[in-house]
Structures are given as C-alpha cells and as structure tokens.
C-alpha positions in Angstrom: 75.9 60.5 -76.5 76.7 57.9 -73.8 74.3 56.3 -71.4 73.1 58.3 -68.4 74.3 57.4 -64.9 71.0 55.8 -64.1 71.2 53.6 -67.3 74.7 52.6 -66.5 73.7 51.6 -62.9 70.8 49.6 -64.3 73.0 47.9 -66.8 75.6 47.0 -64.1 72.9 45.4 -61.9 71.6 43.4 -64.9 75.1 42.2 -65.7 75.7 41.3 -62.1 72.5 39.2 -62.0 73.5 37.4 -65.3 77.0 36.7 -64.0 75.5 35.2 -60.9 73.2 33.1 -63.0 76.2 31.8 -65.0 77.9 30.8 -61.7 74.9 29.0 -60.5 74.3 27.1 -63.8 78.0 26.0 -63.8 77.2 24.2 -60.5 73.6 23.3 -61.3 73.1 22.5 -65.0 69.5 21.4 -64.2 68.6 25.0 -63.5 67.0 23.9 -60.2 68.1 27.0 -58.3 65.4 29.4 -57.2 65.0 33.1 -58.1 65.7 33.8 -54.4 69.0 31.9 -54.6 69.8 33.9 -57.7 69.1 37.1 -55.9 71.3 36.0 -53.0 74.1 35.1 -55.4 73.9 38.5 -57.1 73.7 40.3 -53.7 70.5 42.0 -54.8 66.9 41.8 -53.7 64.5 39.2 -55.1 62.3 42.1 -56.3 65.2 43.5 -58.3 65.7 40.1 -60.1 62.0 39.8 -60.7 61.6 43.3 -62.0 64.4 42.9 -64.5 63.8 39.4 -65.7 60.4 38.2 -64.4 61.3 34.5 -64.3 64.1 32.0 -64.8 63.1 31.8 -68.4 63.6 35.5 -68.7 67.1 35.1 -67.3 67.9 32.3 -69.8 66.7 34.5 -72.7 69.0 37.3 -71.4 71.9 35.0 -71.2 71.1 33.8 -74.8 71.0 37.4 -76.0 74.3 38.1 -74.3 76.1 35.4 -76.3 74.6 36.8 -79.5 75.9 40.2 -78.6 79.4 38.8 -77.7 79.5 37.1 -81.1 78.6 40.4 -82.8 81.3 42.2 -80.8 83.9 39.7 -82.1 82.8 40.5 -85.7 83.0 44.3 -85.1 86.6 43.9 -83.8 87.8 42.4 -87.1 89.1 44.6 -89.9 89.0 42.9 -93.2 87.6 43.6 -96.6 87.4 39.9 -97.5 83.9 38.4 -97.5 85.2 34.9 -96.9 87.5 36.0 -94.0 84.7 38.1 -92.4 82.2 35.2 -92.7 84.4 32.6 -91.1 85.7 34.9 -88.4 82.1 35.2 -87.5 81.5 31.5 -87.7 84.4 30.8 -85.3 83.1 33.5 -82.9 79.6 32.1 -83.0 80.9 28.6 -82.0 83.7 29.7 -79.6 81.4 32.0 -77.6 79.1 29.0 -76.8 82.0 26.6 -76.1 83.6 29.1 -73.7 80.6 28.4 -71.4 79.5 25.1 -72.8 77.8 23.9 -69.6 76.0 27.2 -69.2 74.7 27.5 -72.8 73.8 23.9 -73.1 71.6 24.3 -70.1 70.2 27.7 -71.1 69.4 26.6 -74.7 67.9 23.3 -73.6 65.6 25.2 -71.4 64.6 27.6 -74.2 63.8 24.8 -76.6 61.7 22.9 -74.2 57.9 23.3 -74.3 55.9 22.9 -71.1 52.5 24.0 -69.9 54.0 26.9 -68.1 56.7 27.7 -70.6 55.9 28.1 -74.3 58.6 27.7 -76.9 60.9 30.8 -76.9 61.1 32.2 -80.4 64.8 32.4 -81.3 64.8 32.0 -85.1 64.3 35.7 -85.9 67.1 36.6 -83.3 69.6 34.2 -84.8 68.7 35.2 -88.4 69.4 38.8 -87.6 72.7 37.6 -86.1 73.7 35.8 -89.2 72.8 38.8 -91.3 75.7 40.7 -89.7 78.6 39.1 -91.7 76.8 39.5 -95.0 75.0 42.8 -94.5 75.5 45.6 -97.0 77.8 43.4 -99.1 76.5 41.9 -102.3 79.9 41.8 -104.0 80.3 38.1 -103.4 77.0 37.2 -105.0 77.1 35.9 -108.6 75.1 37.8 -111.3 72.6 35.0 -111.9 71.7 35.1 -108.1 71.3 38.8 -108.0 67.7 38.5 -107.1 68.4 36.6 -103.9 67.8 38.6 -100.7 70.5 38.8 -98.0 67.7 38.2 -95.5 66.9 34.8 -97.1 70.5 33.8 -97.1 71.0 34.8 -93.5 68.0 32.7 -92.5 69.5 29.7 -94.3 72.8 30.3 -92.4 70.8 30.5 -89.2 69.2 27.1 -90.0 72.6 25.6 -90.7 73.9 26.8 -87.4 70.8 25.8 -85.5 70.9 22.3 -86.9 74.5 21.7 -85.9 73.9 23.4 -82.5 71.0 21.1 -81.8 73.1 18.1 -82.5 75.8 19.5 -80.1 73.1 20.3 -77.6 72.0 16.6 -77.4 75.6 15.4 -77.5 75.3 13.7 -80.9 78.4 15.6 -81.9 81.2 16.8 -79.6 82.9 20.1 -79.0 85.7 19.1 -81.4 83.3 18.7 -84.3 81.0 21.7 -83.6 83.1 24.3 -85.4 84.0 22.0 -88.3 80.4 21.1 -89.0 79.3 24.7 -88.9 82.1 25.8 -91.2 81.3 23.1 -93.7 77.5 23.8 -93.5 78.0 27.6 -94.0 80.4 27.1 -96.9 78.0 24.8 -98.6 75.1 27.2 -98.0 76.7 30.2 -99.6 78.5 28.3 -102.4 75.6 28.3 -104.9 75.3 32.1 -104.7 79.1 32.8 -104.6 81.1 34.3 -107.5 83.8 32.1 -109.0 86.6 34.0 -107.4 85.7 32.9 -103.9 84.4 29.4 -104.6 87.8 27.8 -104.2 88.1 29.2 -100.6 84.6 27.8 -99.8 85.6 24.4 -101.2 88.8 24.5 -99.2 86.8 25.1 -96.0 84.5 22.2 -96.8 87.4 19.9 -97.7 89.3 20.7 -94.6 86.3 20.1 -92.4 85.5 16.8 -94.2 89.1 15.6 -93.6 89.3 16.6 -90.0 85.8 15.1 -89.2 86.9 11.8 -90.8 90.1 11.9 -88.6 88.0 12.5 -85.5 85.8 9.5 -86.4 88.9 7.3 -86.9 90.3 8.4 -83.6 87.0 7.5 -81.8 87.0 4.0 -83.4 90.6 3.5 -82.4 89.9 4.6 -78.8 87.0 2.1 -78.7 89.2 -0.7 -79.8 91.8 0.2 -77.2 89.2 0.4 -74.4 
C-alpha cells in the first residue's frame, strides 16, 4: 500500500527543505546560513524546518542519508546476475552521487565529521556499512569455499572502511575528483579479492590494474603541468 496523502505532503515538505539547503550550500559552502534563511529559501516557516530537522546538523544528516538512498536506487535499477558487475555499478554510483554535488557533500560531510562542544561526532559507520551490504547481500556464490565462514556483514564493513578512507582523502583535497572513483574501485577490488572464487579474480585484478595505470597517468599529467607552469 502506498503512502497516505498526509505522508506524501510531509515528504514533499521535507524534500523541499533539503533542496533549498542544497541551493544555499552551493552558494555558501561554510554553512553559515541560518535556519531562518533556510526556511525562507524553502518558503516554509522556521517552525516547520525546526520540527522536521531540529538543527543545521539534522539537515546535514538528512542530506547525507539522501545520497545514500540515491546510491541504493542506482543499484536497484540495474539488472545483472554478475556479482562483479553489480558490485562495480554500485561503486560507480556511490562516487558519482557525491561528485554530482561535490561542493554540497564536501561541506555536509566535513560538518558531520567535525567534533565541537555543541556538536558531537555523527555516527555514520553503521549507515555506510549497511549501504555497502547492498551489493553483496544474499549472494555468497562469489565467496571461495575456504572463506565460507566469513560473514557478509564483516566484508561490508571492510568495504565501508575502504570507501570512507578514499572519501576522507577527497574531502580534504588530497586526491581530486578524477582519482576518486579509481581509488575506490582499486580498494574495493583488493578488499574482496582474498575471499573471491577463482572465476572472478581476473576481473578484480583487471579493475585494480586499470586503476593503477590511470592513476599513474594522472600523476604524470600533474607533473607535466607543473613543469609547464
């Protein structure tokens, strides 16, 4: 059964507020806008914004959850029985959904990973681990017999750590947009390789080799550009 009219209206207001927040963050990556300014941008009352999200941190968490859901939606739209294809479609979606709104999600996630007296660290490890369970859930066909005791939950958490590590480097601009996907692809391939059956190991090796080659090319291009400058 679908959502009630009241639930649909509530969802529409919430999405309107989040859309307004994204517009404000595009112009103000320091998140210095007030909740009143957010309410005005969304054309709703301050009380409405406060009731739904409570604070700017609550808005950031909702925006973070939205990109997780958009990533899942990309996975659900793909029809393939291949574990490797499904996994790397998901990897691409996880990166591209962030890069689509790079300014917004860099600001949002920087805020969520900053600890202050008024804002404790937002717990996102469990959320991202559940996200990375999606491409491997209910499928143990790719796991080699001698790794049969390995839980999918453990593997998904390792994938979340890989992604979070690369994401953190991108967040602080130690790697650029052009390397983001390559680094995640290589890290994910290397993380699942020890558990993978022989039939899919060549595909995982190929992903790693391609990423290695392209990252080296990017490094060479940067060196060349410095020499030309």
